[in-house]
C-alpha positions in Angstrom: -0.1 0.0 0.1 1.6 3.2 -1.1 1.8 6.3 1.2 1.1 9.6 -0.7 0.9 13.1 0.6 -2.7 14.9 0.2 -1.2 16.8 -2.8 0.0 13.6 -4.5 -3.3 11.9 -4.0 -5.2 14.8 -5.5 -3.0 14.7 -8.4 -3.4 11.0 -9.0 -7.2 11.4 -8.5 -7.2 14.1 -11.2 -5.1 12.2 -13.4 -7.2 9.0 -13.1 -10.3 11.0 -13.8 -8.7 12.3 -16.9 -8.6 8.7 -18.4 -12.3 7.8 -17.7 -15.8 9.5 -18.0 -16.8 8.9 -14.5 -15.7 6.7 -11.6 -16.9 5.6 -8.1 -14.4 6.3 -5.3 -13.7 2.5 -4.9 -12.6 2.4 -8.4 -10.1 5.3 -8.0 -8.7 3.9 -4.7 -8.3 0.4 -6.5 -6.7 2.2 -9.4 -4.4 4.2 -7.4 -3.7 1.4 -4.6 -4.9 3.3 -1.6 -7.7 3.0 0.8 -11.2 4.1 -0.1 -11.4 6.3 3.0 -8.4 8.2 1.9 -10.0 8.8 -1.5 -13.3 9.7 0.1 -11.6 12.7 1.8 -9.5 13.7 -1.2 -12.6 13.6 -3.3 -14.7 15.6 -1.0 -11.9 18.4 -0.8 -11.6 18.3 -4.7 -15.3 18.8 -5.0 -15.5 21.6 -2.6 -12.6 23.4 -4.5 -14.6 22.8 -7.9 -12.1 20.7 -9.4 -14.4 17.6 -9.7 -18.1 17.1 -9.8 -20.4 14.6 -8.3 -22.7 12.7 -10.7 -25.9 11.1 -9.2 -27.1 8.3 -11.6 -28.9 6.0 -9.2 -25.5 5.9 -7.3 -22.8 8.5 -6.9 -19.8 9.0 -9.5 -17.4 11.6 -9.6 -16.1 13.1 -12.9 -14.1 16.2 -14.0 -16.1 19.5 -14.8 -16.9 20.0 -18.6 -14.6 22.9 -18.8 -11.7 20.7 -17.7 -12.4 17.9 -20.1 -12.6 20.0 -23.1 -9.5 22.2 -22.4 
């Protein structure tokens, strides 16, 4: 299990989300190799900062905002 700083995790989450349309926190955690609870905290911080968005499609996903995807 890798140890990352908060900033490193944020960068890895954003990098991963750049490769998919949407993802669940569990998918992100598995892809990065960290605990889901660590991703939950980072995703919440990124969403509060407007760097990612939550999608509610029967269950919750996260995605990059449209303006980030299209740049």
